N, C-alpha and C positions, 0 to 999 in steps of 0.2 A: 375554384381547387386552391390550393393554399401556394402563391407563387416559389416560398424556400422548395417546396416539396416537385413543384414541376419544373425548375430548375436542374433540381438532381436527378430528375428521369432523362431530362433533355442530353445532359452530357453523360449519363448512362450510355444511350441509345447511340448519343453519336460516339465514342469511344469505342463502344463494340460495331458498330457499323464500319469503324475505321480498323479493324483487326486488333486494336491494341492490348496488350497485355501489362497486368503490374508487373512493373520491373521487378528484376533477383536483385536488386541493389536492395529493396524492402528488407532481405534476411537478414542485412549485414547492417541494418538500422535495428534490425529485432535484436539483434547481438549485443551492438550499444547499448539498448535499453536496457536489457539483461544483464549487462554488466553495472549501469548506473543503478540500478536499483540496487545491485549485489552493496556495491559501495556505500547505498543512503542508508540499509539495513545495518551494514557491519558501523557504520561511524554511530547510530544510534543505539548500538546495544552494548559498546565499550561500556557504558558505567553501570550498567546491569550486571556482568559480569564482574565490574570490577566493588559492586554495593559490596559484599562480605568485607573486602580489604579496605575499604574507604569507611566503612563503620569501626574497624579496629583503631586505624590508624589517624581517622579526624572525630571519631566520635559523633558521628551520623546516625540518629535514630530514625524507627518507620516515621515518621511525620516527617519529618526534614527531608527526606527520600521521596515522600510523596508528595512535597511541594517540588521539589526540583525538578521530578517528571512533569507534575502539572504545567510547570513554567514552560517545557518544552512543548507540551499540548494547548496551551494557551496560543504562543507563537504558531503553532503549525496551524490553530484556527485562525488566526488574522494572517496568516500568509495566505493562506488558501483564497480569502476573500478577495484575495488580487489576485493571486498567480493565477487561477484560471482563463481571465481577462487579462492579463499580463501575454499570456503565451498565445492567447487568441491575436494578439494585435503583434506582438513583436515577432510569433513565426516559432516553430518550436528549437528548429537550428539555434539561434540566439537568445532564446528563452533559458531554456535548458542550461547553455552554458552558463549564463546567470546566475541560475539557482545553485548548481553545483559549485560553483567558484565561492559561494556566501557560505554554504554549509558544510565547506573542506575549511576554511579558514575557523569558523566559529566549535569545528569540531579539536582543531589543534588548539584552539584559544582555551579549552578544558587544562591544559598543562599548566596554565597560571594560574587557577583557581588554588585559595587555600582556606575558604570555609566555601559553608553551605552556600550560602550569598554568593559567592563567584560561581560555582557549578551552576546555579541559578542563573545567573545571568549568560553564560555560555550556552546553556540548553535553552535560553530561549532565541538568540539568534542560530543557531540549530536549527531550531524548529521552525523558524523563518523561510530558510534557506531552503530545507525541505520540504518544506510544503510545496514547491515548484516540481518534484518529482514524478506524483502520477497525475495531476493536467496535463505534464508535458507528454509525457510517454504514452496517454491513452489518446491524446490528440493526434500524436505522429502516429499511432497503428490506425485512427481513423483517416490519415490523409493517406497513407501509403498500402493500405490492405483494404481487399475486397471483402466485404458484409461478411462473407461465409470463414475466409480465415481469422474475422480479428478475436475471437474468444479464446482462437490457439494461440493468436500471437500474444495475448495479453495473458496466457497462462503461462507463455515460455516467459517473456519479462518479469511476470509477477513471480513465478520462481524463482527469482534472482534475490528476493526478500531472502529464502530458505537460502540458497546457499550465503549471504553475506555472513546468516544467523549461524550459518555451521563453520566458516572462514572464521569469523571472530570469535568465538570459543577453540579454537584450533592454533590460533598465533596469540590472544591477546594476555593468556595466563604467561605463555614461555616468555614472552615479551616484558611481561612485569615481574616475573621471579628474576630475570636476566639483570634487567635495564630500569625497571619502576614503571610506576603507573602514569606517568605525565609521558615519559616516550610513547607508550601505546597509544594514548593519546593524538603526538602527532604523528605517529605512524600511520594510522587510518585515514588519517587527515590528507595526506600527500596522495594517497589513491586518489580521491578526486580530483586532484592538479592535473594528474596525469590524462584521468579520462576527461578532463574538459581539453588538453589540448589533441588528444585524438579525433575527438567530435566537430572540433575545428578545421581540422588538418581534411578532412575529406571534400575538399573543396569540388574536386572533377567528379567525383562519385554524386552528392547532390546536383550540381549543373547536369551532368548527364543524362540522371534517370528523370528527375523532377519534371521533365517535359512530358514525360511517359506516363506519369502517375493520373489517374482521372479523378473525376468530381470534384474539380476545382471550384465551381461558381458556388454552391451554400456558402463555402469558409464568407466569402465576402456579404454575403446577404445575409447570413445569418449575424454577422458582426456589429449590425446596425441594432440590434435588439438590446435593450439596456441589464443591467445585471440583475436589477430588483425587478424587473418583470419577468424573468422565468421565475421568481416566486408563487407567480400567480396561478402556474400548473401543477395539478395534482401529482404528475409525473414527477417534477422536481421536488415536493414533497416524500414522494415514496422511496425513492433513491436516498434521500436524506436522509429521512428518521431509520431507515434499515440500515446505512454507515453507522449514524448515532447508537444505534444497538450493538451494532458485531463489532465495528473496529476497535472498541476500546477490550473487549476480548484481546485481540492479534495484541494489543499492547502491553495487556495483563502479562504473558505469555512471554514477552520480548522483554520486560523490566523486571521480572519477578519470579521468571523461570527459574535462574541459578540460586535465587534466594529460597526458593518452595527448595529442593534438592538440599542445600546449607543446612536448614534448618528441621527438616523433615528427616534427611538420613544422614546428617552430620558429612558431607563430604567439604571437602576444601577446595581453595583455587585450582590446584594441580589436579583433582578428581574428577573437577567439573565438565571438563571437554567433552569426555565421551555419551552421556546423558543428553545432555544439549547436543550433540552433533549427532544424535541419532533422532531425535525428534524433529530436528529442523529437514535433515536428509528426507524423511517420511513424508515431511511436509510440502516439499520439492512435487515430491510425485503428485501429493493429490494438486499442487496446483496446475500441472500439465494435464492430469487425469479430468481435471475439473472442466478444463476450458476444451477438453475434445470430448467429453460428456452427450453434451446438447446433440453435437452429429451421430450420435450412436442410436438415440432417437428418433430424428429427423434430421435428413437435407434438405427437405421444401421450404422457401420462405414464408409459407402459411403457418405451419406448424411450426416454426423457429420458435417462435414464445414460449408454447406450451413445451416444448423439446429444455427451452432454457429453465423453464420454474421449474421443471422437473427433477433437473440436475442439482437447482439448487435447494428441494426439500430433501433429497437424499443425503446431502451435505449438512442439511441441520438435522435430521435425525442423528449424523452420525458422530455430533458434537454431544449428546446426552451423555452418554456413559460418563462421561468426565465428571460427572456430578459425584462419583464414588472415589475420583482419585486422591481427594485429604485423609480419607482412612485406611488406607492402602499401608502395608509392612513391607511391602518387596518393594525394593529400586527397579528393576526392571519391568513389574506389573505398571509400575507409574509411569515409566518410559514408554510402555505399551500404551495406556487410555492417552497419554497428554502428545506423542504422534499422532496418533486416530485422529485427533481433536483438532490439531493444528493442521492436520493434513486435509481435513475437512472445510476448514476455516477456507482456505487458499483455496482449493476447488468452489467453495461460495465465493469469495472474492474475485477469483478470474469471471465468472460471470456477471456478479452484480457491477464489476467495474464497465462489463462489455453492454449493459444497459443502456447509458447513454448514447452511444453513439448506437447502438439499433435502433433508438427512438425519436433523438433528437437530430436536427439538420445540423453538419458538420461543423459549422459558424459559430454554435454554442458549446459544442459537448465540451472543451475543455473549460468554462464557465462553470454547467453545470458539474462536473465532477470534483471542481474547484467549491462549489456550496457541499455538494456531498461529503467532500474531504473536510472542509471546516465544520461541518457537523458531526462526525466521525473524531474530529481534536478535540470539540468540545466532550461529547460524549467520556472521552478520555482524560481530559482533564479532571470529571468530578468522579468519574473510575479511580483515579490513582489520589487523591485527595484523601478520597472515601476507604480505600483498600489501605492505606495509610497507617487510618483512624481504625480502622476494624483490625489490622494486624498486632499494632499497639494496645490494642485492649482485650481481643480474646487471641493472641496468638495461633490462631488457625486458617487453614486457608478453605476450609469447608465452605463457607457460606459465598467466599470469591467464586468457588467451583458449580456450586450452587446456581448461581448467577449466569455464568457462561455455558453454560448445560443449556438455558431456557431462551436465550437471545436469540437465536436462529429461529426458532419457530416461531417466535412472536412478530420477527422481521419477515418472514415469507405471508403472514397473514395480514400484514400491515401493507406489504408489495400488491398482494391479489385485491385488497380493498379498494386500494387507490390507483392501483394503474393495472386492472382487468385487463388481458390479453396482451400487456405490453404495447399496444395500437401506438402507430406513431403518433408524435404532435403534431399538430397543423399550429404553427408559429403566426399570431397576427402582429404583421409588420408593421 
């Protein structure tokens, strides 16, 4: 029997026999993860909201913008090569604080940009810092939550992406119109600095609750496994390919949605807020609902994997109608389709993010999520460059929405082929 899994079961049984329960402090931790993810997405969305403004004031082209977005994605991929392992080594408390500090300062650094190159440099460092968010958050959930609660907790913190995407269009246009776009970057970066102080301030909560959290053993056992060795497991590839194919779609919504509304329906900066806010409000419901959906199908461990795959299949199917978005003449019909697709993506993402903690030992969860996130970022970089060139040549979003419609069904097919049944991974130490 695998020593890692044996240790997990021994710790579980010992915890149950002593009558221990997960600490209520875990929900405070979940709230902090939610806030950090909100800030993460708010920082990365600012440039998408300001794209029309920057095109008019600085002369950015679609191709320039595609390369700026790609700089973020490349750095995100590079950061994820080390972020997961760094979080495994430093722990989530110190690791999370480090990453949010880096990305907050980089976000503020956009205010210094004077040309496309300057934005590219700032986006690169923003990507390096933001790469740590999801490996740290997913590992924190794995550390603090029992398996039956993880997809719900993941759905809750992952819904912060939607809140950040809602808050940004609510405040960025107002700040820009009153104080200029440079102040908009400075203001959003400040939120991250404040969160870091909140995260590090909870000394008593961490110290008091930590001894009551079970399943500590596998963290150390799994941490001895080399990063490259995880690539020898089909489950790692299944997770990574699914991220490679579907993460770029969310990036596409995040960085091009305001531009789509502006070009298709001629909405200015002062009018972009409401449509974007509606899309991301609905997607927040999808994140939490998608995390809860597997419990609706089954609450017993033998059927949990089947329930998760069923939930992901539903989400994949709900994205398909977005293929018609570019041909719609009604702004609100487009908002409806985009809202449905974004909600389905977030439901998909909540379950996809939970798969590593379901099937891998706790000590390598951060590394596996980092590998998958790196694959998603590489896909995002390729998609960003391609999107810029497609839009520059065709002036149409039809091809891009067509790709979005099919990516999830292809991904779930690959998941089924490479990781049938989502069986637990037996690591060879």
